N, C-alpha and C positions, 0 to 999 in steps of 0.2 A: 343373366345376372338379375335383371329387373323382375323377370317372372318368378325366379326362385324366392325373392323377397316380397312378392306381391301381397301376401297377407299382412305385411307390416306397413303401417300407414306413415311412419316417419323414422328417421334415424334414431330418435330418442327411444321409440318403442323397440326398435331392433336391438339397441344396446341393453334395454331392460330385459329382453327375452333371452339374450345371449348368456350362456353359462348359468342357467337356472336363476337368473336375476342377480347373481353376485356382481356382475358388471355394473348393474344399476346402482348398487350400494356404493361402489367405488366412484362411479360417475357423480352421484349425488354429493359425495364428500368433496370431490374436486370442484364441482360447480358452486357449492356453498362457499368455498374459499375464494373463487373468482368473483362471486356476487358481493362478498364482504368488502372487496376492494374495487368494485365496479366504478366508484366515484373517483378513483385515483386517476389523475391526469398528469403525465410527465410535463412539467412546465418547461417552456423555452427558457434560455438564459435570461436572467433579469437585466443584463446589460451585455454589451459586446465583449466576449471573452478574450483574454490575452492568450490563454492556453486551452487546448482541446482535450488534453489527456495528461496523466501524471504517473510518475514512477517514484516510489518511496523506497530508498535504500535504508533499511532499518538495522542498526547495530545494537542488538539487545544485550543489556548488561551495563551500559553506560560508559562509553569511552572517555578517557581523560582529555578535557579541552586544553589543559596547560601543557600537555605533551604532544599536541597535534596542531591546533589552529589558533590558540590564544597565547601568544608569546608574551612572557612576563620577565623582563630583565631584572626587576627587583627581586623576584622569586629566585632567579638564578644567583643573584648576589648574596641573598640570605640563606642559601642552601645550607642546611645543617644547623642553623641558629634556632634557639628556642622561640616559640611563638610569643610567649609572655615571660620574659626574663624576670626572675625574682618572685614569680607568683606561685611557684611550685608545680606549674603545669609542665609536664615532661615532653610535650609534643614539639616536634621540630618541623620547620619548613623543608619540603622536598623539592628541590629544583629538578627540571626535566633532565634525564640522562641523554637526551638527543638534541642535536643542533638545529637551530632554525635559520632559514634564509629567506630573503625577499624575492618574490617571483612576479613576473609580468609587469606591465606598465602601472598596474594598481599598486605594486609593491607589497602584496599580501605576504605576511610572515607565515610560512608553512614549515612544519617539521620535516626532517630528513626521512621520517617514516612514510611520507606520501610523495615520492618523487614523480609518479605518474599523474596523480591528481594535480600536482604543482604545475605541470605543463599546461594546464587549463585554468590557471589562476585568474586570467582576465575574463573568464566566463562565470566565475563564482560570485555570489552575493552572500556574504557572511552575516549571520545573526548571532551576536556574541553576548546577548543579555537575556537569554531565555530562562524562565522559571517555571516550576511546577509545584504541586502542593504537598506531596507525600514522598519522603525519602526511602520508600520501599519499592522494590521492583514490581510486584504484582499490581499495586495501585497505580504506580507511575506509568507502566506499560499500558494499562487500560485507559488511563487519562490521555495518553498520547494518541491512542487509536480511536477513542470514543468520546473524548471530552469530559468523561466522568469516571470516578473510581468507586463510588458507593453503590451504584445501581447498574443494571444491565441496560445499555443504551446502544443504538445503532452505531456501527463503525463509520469512520470517515468515508471509506470506499462505498459503503451502502448508501450514505447520504448523497454522495456524488452521483451514483447510478440512479437513485431515486429522482434527483434533480435534473439530470441530463440524458439519461438513457444510454444506449450503446450505439456505436457507429457500425458495428458488424453484427448482423442478425444470426450469424452462424457460430459465434464464439461468446464465451462469458464476457460480460462487461466489467467484471471485478475479479481479478486473479491474484492469488497469493502463492508464492513459491516457498517451499520448505517452512510452512507456518509453525508457529510456536505451539507446543502442547502443554507448556507450563505457563506461569505468570500471566494468567488471564485466558490462555488457551483459545478456544473457539470464540469467546466473546470479543476478542480483538478484531475479528473479521465477520462478526455476525450481524444479522439484520434487526435483532431485538423485536420491537413492535412494528417495524416496517414489514411490508409483504415479503414473503420468503424469497421471491425472485430477486431481491436486492442483496442477498448474502453472497459471500465470495465463493468462487470455485477454488478449492485448495488442492495444490499439487505437491506431492512429496510430504515430508515431515521433518521436524526438528531433529538434528543430529544424524541425518541420513543424506547421502549424496543425491542430488536431484537426478543424476543419471540413472539411479535405481528406482525412481518414482514410477508408479503405474498410474494410468489414467482410468479412474473408475467410472462406471456407468456410460461408457462409450461403445460398448458391445452388448448386444442382446444375446444372452446365453441360450435362448430357445430358437430364435429365427435369424437367418442370415439377412443380408441387405435386400436381396431380391424379394423374400417373403414379406419383410416389413414394408417395402415399397408397394407391393400388391395390396396389403392391408390398408395403407394410407390412400391408395388410389380408389379402393372400394368405398371408403368413407367419402372421398371426394365425389364419386359417382352418385352416391346416395344424396349428397348435398345438392348436386345439380338437378336431381330428379324431383326435388322437393321445392315447390314455389311458395311464395308468400310466407316467409319465415317470421316467426314470432320473436320476441325479445329473448325467450328462453333458448330458441334455436341459435341466436347470436352468441349466447353464453357457450353453447356447445361448439360453435365454430371456433371460439377462442381456445377451447381445449384441443381441438383438432390441430390448430396452428401450433400449439405447444408441442404436440407430438411431431409435427413437421420439423420444428426447431431441433428437438432431440435427435431426430433422424439425420439432419444435416450436420450436427456436431460430431457424429460418429466419423465423418470423413475429415472435417476441418480441424478438429482439435489435435488428433495425432499428427497431422501435417505441420501444425504450428510447432510441435515439440521434436520434429525430425530435423536435427542439425546437419544431416548428411548433405543437404543442399548448400551449406555454407562453404566458402572457399577455405583452403588451409591457411591462407593469410589471415582471414578473419578469425578463425579459431585460435591461431597463434597470438593475435592481438589481445584477445580476451583471456589468454592463459589456459584455454581448454587443452587438456592432455598433460599439463604439468601438475604434479601432485599438490603443490601448495595452493594453486589457483583454480584447479579444474572445477570444483563444485560451484564456487561463486562466479567464476567466469561463465559457466553454463547458465546460471541464473540471470546474470546481466545480459547475456546474449538473447536468452528467451524473452526477457523484458523488452528488449529492442524489437524483436520479432512480433511480440504481442501488440505493442503500441502502433507499430507499422501496419498491423492488420486491423486496427480500429478498437482494440481493447481500451476502455476508458481509464482504468486504474490498475496498476500492477505494483505489488510489494515484493521485494526480494529481502531475504532475511539472513543475517549473520549473527551467531551467538558466541558466547565466551568472552564478553567484554567486562566482566565483573572482577576487577583487578585489585582485590584487597591485599594480595600478595603476588609474588612472581611477576611484578609489573614489567620488568625489563625483558623477561623471556616472552610473556604472553602478549604484550603489545606488539612486539616484532612479529610474532606468529599471526596475530589478527590482521595487522595492517598489510603484511605480505600477502595474505589471502584476498583482501578486498581492493588494494590500491590499483594494481594493474587492470583488473576487470572494470572498475569504476572509471578509470581513465579512458579505457577503450570504449566504454558506453558513451561517455561524453563526446569523444571524437567521432564515433560511429553515427550518433544522432545528428551531429552537425553535418557530417559528410553527406548524409542522406536527406538533408533538409528537414529533419524532424524536430530539431532542437528549437526551432522558431515557434512551434506550437505544442511542445511537450515540456512540462514542468518536472524538474528533478529535485527531490528533497533528500538530504543525507544527514543522519545522526541517530542518537540513542534517546532513551527516556529521561535521562538527566546527566549530570557530569560527575567529576571527581574533585576531591579536596586537594588544595596545594600543600596541605599538611600531610606528612608521612604517616602511614599506618605500618609500623615497623620502619625499616629503611628501604623497603621494596614493594610498597603498596599504597593505595589511596582509598579512603572511604567515600561514601556517597555525598553528593552535593546537589541541591535543588535550587539554590539561590543565585545561580549564574552559570550557564553552560552554553555551548556553541553548537549550532547546526549551520549547514549552508544549503543554498538553493542555486539552481542554474536553469537556464532556458527561458521559455516563453514568459514574458511579462515582468521579469525582475531586472534590476539594474546590474549589469555585469561589472566585475571589478569593483564592487562596492561593499562597504562594511557598515552595519547598523548596530548600535548599542556597544557597551563596553563594561567590563568588570573592573574591580579595583586593581591596584598595582600588584597584588598577589594572585589575582584570578579567583577570588573567593566569593565575592558578592557583586551584584549588579551596581555599577556606578552611574550609568546613564541609560535612558531609553529602555526601561524594563519591558520585556515581552512575556506575557503569560501564554500558556498553551491555547487558551481561548482566542487570544489575539492572532496566534499563528494560524489556527484553523479558519478564523474569519478572513485572514489575508489569502490563504490558499483558495478558499471558495470564491473570493472576489476575483482572483486571477483566472479562475475557471468559469467566470461569468455568472456567479451566484451570489446573491445578497444573503449573508448569514442570518439576518433578522427576518427575511421573507421565506427562507427555505424551512418550512415547518410541516409537521405532520400531527394531525389531531388524534390523540389516543387517551382513552379514559377521561374524557372531558377536558383535556388540556392540549394546547398547541405546543409541541416539543420542537426543539432545534438542537443542532450540534453544539452550539456555544452556550446553551442554557439561556441565561439572561445577561450574559457578559460578552466580552470580545469587542475589539475595535480593529479595523483594517489599518495596517502599517503602510500608509500612503508613501512614505519616504523611500521605500525600496522598489516601488513600482515604476517601471520604465515608461 
C-alpha cells in the first residue's frame, strides 16, 4: 500500500490527485467550512445543570387550555351568556363540554380528556400564564421554536446542541420526529447562522405515520460497509505514515473524523428506530399497534429510546389542533391519540431513572378563546395559555401563573416565550445571556435582548 502511493508526499496531495482533481475541489469546500468555524468551542455548562436532555411534545395548532388544564368554574357558569350584554356583541361564552376533576396530592384540575396524563399529576409543573406575540400559526410556531417570528434564527435545539454538544458520538444530538412541512417548516428545526452541524436530523414528515419513515443518508448506494471500512482504514494508514502534521493536516483530520461518524451512524441510527427489541408490554403501554395511538405512541417510545441513548434534544409532533369548528369531535380525536403515549412516556422515563435528568415540555404555540366561534369552536388566543413541564429541575405538583376567571387573559405572573426559553436553558445548565454566537458583527442569542428565568418553578 505504501509503495503504491510513494509518489504522493501527503494525504492532501493524494486527495488532490484522486479523480482528476475533482476530489480536491470538494475537499477545499469542506475545509473552508471547517476553518470558518475553527474558533467554535462548545462551552461547558455555565452552571451545574438540573437536566441533561430534553423532550418537547409539540401540539401544533394550539390546543384549548380551558378544555384541558385551565379549569374555569365561572366560564362553566356563564356558558351561553353574551360576553357583553346590551352592547350588540353577539359572541357568547363557551364552557367546556368536558368534566374536570382534581388529581394527585397537588389537586391539579385536569379534564377527562387526559386520564393517562392525570395519573402523573404530581409530576407536572403547570405554566398557566404564557403569552406570545402574534395570533397567527406560522409566526407563533416560529417564535415558539426559535424565539423570533420576523427573521430566520437558530432553533432551540440548535442552540442547545451548540451550547452542550451531544452525549453520543454515533447519533444525532438533535432529533425531530414527523417534523412540520408548513407553518415555518424547516426553519423550526434549522441552524440559521449557526454551523450546519447544529441543525436537526429530521425523521418522517407531517401527516405520515412514523412507522413509514425512511432513514435517509444512512446507506451508501455505491459501496457496502466493508468497502467503506477499507477506505477509511486507508486514510487512517496514510495519516499514520505522515509525521509532523501542519495545522492544515489537522483540518483534514477533522474531515476524516466526520466520515468516521457518518460510517458509525449507518449502524447506530437504524438500531435506534428498531422497536422489535421492545417487549409487547412496553408496546402496549405506549399504544403501539392500536389505530388511534400507534403513530404518536411510536414517536414517544422513540423519544425515550433516543434520550436513553444520549440524544440531547428530541421533538415529537402532533398536528390537527386548530379547532375553529368541530371542537367536540376533534379534541377527542387529538387527545385520544396523545394521552396514552404521553402518560406512558412519563411513567417509562421514571421507571428507567431517566426522568431525574430529562426535562419534558408539553404544549402548543398558543391557546384558544373562552368565547365560542359558533357553538362548537374556539378562535386563537395569545394572551394567556397553558403548557406543562415535568422531570429534571422543575417543582413537581406545582402551578405558576394564572389567567382571569374566564381563562382569557393573564391575571398573574405573565410568562413570555423568551422567559420560557431562558428558563429551559437555565435548567439545562446554560445562561441565556451568555449563550451567544457572533454573526454579522453582532452577538446573537436565543432570547434576543429579553427573557428572565422563572426561579419560582425550579426545584
